[in-house]
C-alpha positions in Angstrom: -40.4 -147.6 13.1 -38.7 -145.9 10.0 -36.1 -143.5 11.2 -35.5 -142.0 7.4 -37.9 -139.3 8.1 -35.6 -137.3 9.8 -31.6 -137.2 11.0 -31.5 -139.0 13.8 -29.2 -138.7 17.2 -28.7 -141.3 20.0 -26.5 -143.4 22.7 -25.1 -146.9 23.5 -23.9 -147.7 26.6 -23.1 -151.1 29.1 -25.9 -150.8 31.4 -23.5 -152.1 34.3 -24.2 -152.5 38.4 -21.6 -149.6 39.0 -22.5 -147.4 36.2 -25.6 -144.6 36.0 -28.6 -146.9 36.2 -30.8 -147.6 33.4 -33.7 -145.9 34.6 -32.0 -142.4 35.3 -30.0 -142.7 32.3 -32.9 -143.1 29.5 -34.9 -139.8 31.8 -31.7 -138.0 30.6 -31.5 -139.0 26.7 -35.4 -138.0 26.9 -35.1 -134.8 28.5 -32.1 -133.9 25.9 -34.1 -134.2 23.2 -32.2 -137.3 21.7 -33.6 -140.1 19.7 -32.5 -143.3 21.2 -31.2 -145.4 23.7 -29.2 -148.7 23.0 -28.0 -151.2 25.4 -25.5 -154.1 24.6 -25.6 -157.9 25.9 -23.5 -160.3 27.4 -24.4 -163.0 29.9 -21.3 -163.2 31.3 -17.7 -163.6 30.4 -15.8 -167.2 30.6 -13.0 -166.8 33.4 -11.0 -168.9 30.9 -10.9 -168.0 27.1 -9.0 -168.0 24.2 -11.0 -165.5 22.2 -9.3 -162.5 22.2 -10.9 -159.2 23.0 -11.7 -157.6 19.0 -10.7 -154.5 20.7 -7.3 -155.5 21.7 -5.7 -155.2 25.7 -7.6 -156.9 28.4 -11.4 -157.2 28.4 -13.2 -154.1 30.0 -14.8 -155.3 32.9 -18.0 -154.1 32.0 -18.4 -157.0 29.6 -19.2 -159.1 32.7 -20.9 -156.5 35.1 -23.6 -155.7 32.2 -27.8 -156.1 33.3 -29.8 -158.3 31.1 -30.4 -155.7 27.9 -34.3 -156.7 28.2 -34.7 -155.7 32.1 -32.9 -152.8 31.6 -34.8 -151.4 28.5 -38.0 -152.2 30.1 -37.3 -150.2 33.1 -35.9 -147.8 30.6 -39.5 -148.0 28.6 -41.6 -147.1 31.9 -39.8 -144.0 32.7 -39.9 -142.6 29.1 -42.6 -141.7 26.6 -40.7 -140.7 23.0 -37.4 -142.2 22.3 -36.9 -145.7 20.7 -35.1 -148.5 22.8 -33.2 -150.7 21.4 -30.6 -153.6 21.7 -27.1 -152.9 20.7 -26.6 -155.8 20.0 -28.5 -158.5 21.4 -26.5 -161.8 21.2 -29.5 -164.3 19.4 -26.9 -166.8 19.5 -27.5 -167.3 22.9 -31.1 -167.3 23.4 -33.9 -169.7 22.7 -36.0 -168.2 19.8 -39.4 -168.8 21.5 -38.5 -166.9 24.8 -37.1 -163.9 22.9 -39.8 -163.8 20.6 -42.0 -163.4 24.2 -39.5 -160.6 25.2 -38.9 -158.4 22.3 -42.9 -158.5 21.9 -43.9 -157.9 25.5 -41.0 -155.1 25.2 -42.7 -153.4 21.9 -46.0 -153.7 23.9 -44.5 -151.9 26.9 -42.8 -148.9 25.2 -45.8 -148.7 22.8 -43.8 -149.6 19.7 -40.5 -148.0 20.3 -38.1 -151.4 20.4 -35.4 -152.2 18.0 -34.1 -155.2 17.7 -30.0 -155.2 16.7 -28.7 -158.4 16.7 -25.3 -160.5 15.8 -23.6 -163.5 16.6 -21.3 -162.1 18.8 -17.1 -162.7 19.2 -16.7 -164.6 22.6 -16.6 -168.2 21.4 -16.1 -169.7 25.0 -19.2 -167.6 26.0 -21.3 -168.8 23.3 -20.3 -172.4 23.8 -21.8 -172.2 27.2 -25.2 -171.8 25.9 -24.8 -174.9 23.8 -24.5 -173.0 20.4 -22.4 -174.1 17.1 -19.8 -171.7 17.3 -18.8 -172.2 13.5 -22.5 -172.2 12.2 -23.5 -169.0 14.9 -24.9 -166.9 11.8 -26.8 -170.1 10.0 -28.1 -170.5 13.6 -28.8 -166.8 14.1 -30.8 -166.8 10.8 -33.4 -169.5 11.7 -33.9 -167.8 15.0 -34.9 -164.6 14.0 -37.0 -166.0 10.9 -38.7 -168.4 13.7 -39.3 -164.7 15.9 -40.9 -163.5 12.7 -43.2 -166.4 12.6 -44.5 -166.0 15.8 -45.1 -162.0 15.8 -47.4 -162.1 12.5 -49.2 -165.5 13.1 -52.0 -166.6 15.5 -50.7 -170.1 15.4 -47.2 -170.0 14.0 -44.8 -173.1 13.5 -41.1 -173.6 12.0 -38.9 -176.6 10.9 -35.6 -175.9 9.8 -32.1 -177.4 10.9 -31.5 -175.2 14.3 -35.1 -174.6 15.2 -38.2 -176.5 14.9 -41.4 -176.4 16.4 -45.0 -177.5 15.5 -48.0 -175.1 16.3 -47.6 -172.7 18.7 -49.6 -169.7 20.7 -47.7 -166.9 21.8 -49.1 -163.7 23.0 -48.3 -160.6 22.9 -47.9 -160.1 19.7 -45.7 -156.5 19.1 -47.0 -153.1 18.2 -45.0 -152.4 15.2 -46.7 -154.3 12.5 -44.4 -157.5 11.3 -42.5 -157.4 14.7 -40.0 -154.4 15.8 -37.3 -153.7 13.3 -34.2 -155.9 12.8 -30.6 -154.5 12.9 -27.4 -156.2 11.9 -24.3 -155.3 13.8 -21.7 -156.3 11.4 -19.3 -155.7 9.0 -18.5 -159.0 7.2 -18.5 -160.0 3.7 -21.8 -161.3 4.0 -23.7 -158.9 6.0 -25.2 -157.4 2.7 -26.8 -160.9 2.2 -28.1 -161.5 5.3 -29.4 -157.9 5.8 -31.4 -158.6 2.4 -32.8 -161.4 3.2 -33.9 -160.6 7.3 -33.2 -157.1 8.2 -34.8 -153.8 8.5 -31.2 -152.0 9.4 -27.8 -152.1 9.5 -25.7 -151.3 11.9 -22.3 -150.8 11.5 -19.5 -149.6 13.8 -17.2 -147.1 12.6 -18.8 -146.0 8.7 -19.0 -147.6 5.2 -16.2 -149.3 3.6 -15.3 -148.6 0.4 -17.4 -150.2 -2.1 -20.1 -151.3 0.7 -23.4 -149.3 0.1 -23.0 -151.1 -3.9 -22.9 -154.5 -2.3 -26.0 -153.3 0.2 -27.8 -152.3 -2.8 -27.2 -154.9 -4.9 -27.9 -157.4 -2.0 -31.4 -155.8 -1.2 -31.9 -155.2 -5.5 -31.9 -159.1 -5.6 -34.6 -159.4 -3.5 -36.8 -156.8 -4.8 -36.2 -154.5 -1.8 -35.1 -150.7 -2.1 -31.7 -149.3 0.2 -33.8 -146.3 0.6 -36.5 -148.3 2.3 -33.4 -149.9 5.1 -32.6 -148.2 8.5 -28.9 -147.4 8.4 -27.4 -146.8 11.9 -23.9 -145.7 12.9 -22.5 -147.3 16.3 -19.5 -145.5 17.5 -20.4 -142.2 15.6 -17.7 -139.3 15.5 -18.0 -136.6 17.4 -16.4 -134.3 15.1 -18.6 -132.3 13.3 -17.2 -132.7 10.0 -16.6 -136.2 10.6 -20.1 -136.4 11.6 -21.4 -134.7 8.8 -19.5 -136.7 5.9 -21.0 -140.1 7.8 -24.9 -138.5 7.0 -23.4 -137.7 3.6 -22.6 -141.6 3.3 -26.2 -142.3 3.9 -26.5 -142.8 7.9 -30.1 -142.0 9.5 -29.2 -142.7 12.8 -25.9 -141.8 14.8 -25.1 -143.5 17.7 -22.8 -142.0 20.1 -20.6 -144.1 23.0 -21.1 -143.3 26.6 -18.7 -144.6 29.2 -20.2 -147.1 31.7 -19.8 -144.4 34.4 -21.8 -142.2 36.9 -23.7 -139.4 36.4 -21.0 -137.1 36.9 -19.0 -138.6 33.7 -22.1 -139.1 31.7 -24.8 -136.2 31.7 -22.3 -133.9 30.6 -21.3 -136.0 27.4 -25.4 -136.2 27.1 -25.1 -132.4 27.0 -22.2 -132.2 24.6 -24.0 -135.5 22.3 -27.0 -132.8 22.3 -25.9 -130.0 21.6 -23.7 -131.3 18.5 -26.8 -132.9 17.3 -28.9 -129.8 17.3 -25.9 -128.2 15.7 -26.2 -130.4 12.7 -30.2 -130.3 12.7 -29.8 -126.8 12.6 -27.2 -127.0 9.6 
């Protein structure tokens, strides 16, 4: 699914047990003319951990109250017909690639080809290690899992033989509706992200904006793989709500702007959706 045809606007929210529920939220997003809905993922939060919260301070409770994103997105898919539905992000490091490939393919079919797989390696070391992940080599594991899923999505009898993922030929259906599988957007800002995007991703979804020189680095990395940055989806998580700042991010090259929603009730969330929809209309009209 290419988002470069026109400017796109979406939202992301932790879908928790105490907030507006996924079906109601997805319906409201679509009714307001917005283009996408993204759900993040944390399977759990260890009670005892040494990893500091990247946002600083205490970890908000939404991190351990979130629905499974694939269950929530499946419910959202059944209640909508137009909006893109994505993970923002899926912690691939914590999931079996054969199972994850089937979840993604099933969701893509159920939604009619509207699924976007946003991925990352995460920040919570203890959470990952509860799943058996090798934290220092987490991105090497993510890479092989993604490459293995691509084989499963596109081959009748896929097989994969790597250091972290290894299986002989298998049968796995359904296949995704989208040719080559759901687009994969990497949510990371490290110096190594550009090479990773160039090798196995279809988009980049940093938080906040572009650092100095990063577009040049991305263009160069893609060029080494014979790819063009113009064919890449550039999605901004945590898009600003100031019109001037938002226009500046669009000038940087972002074609999909994703606003943050709090994990709250409909009384809080729906007015914010109205504001985001009005802002999107203003930008599009301009």
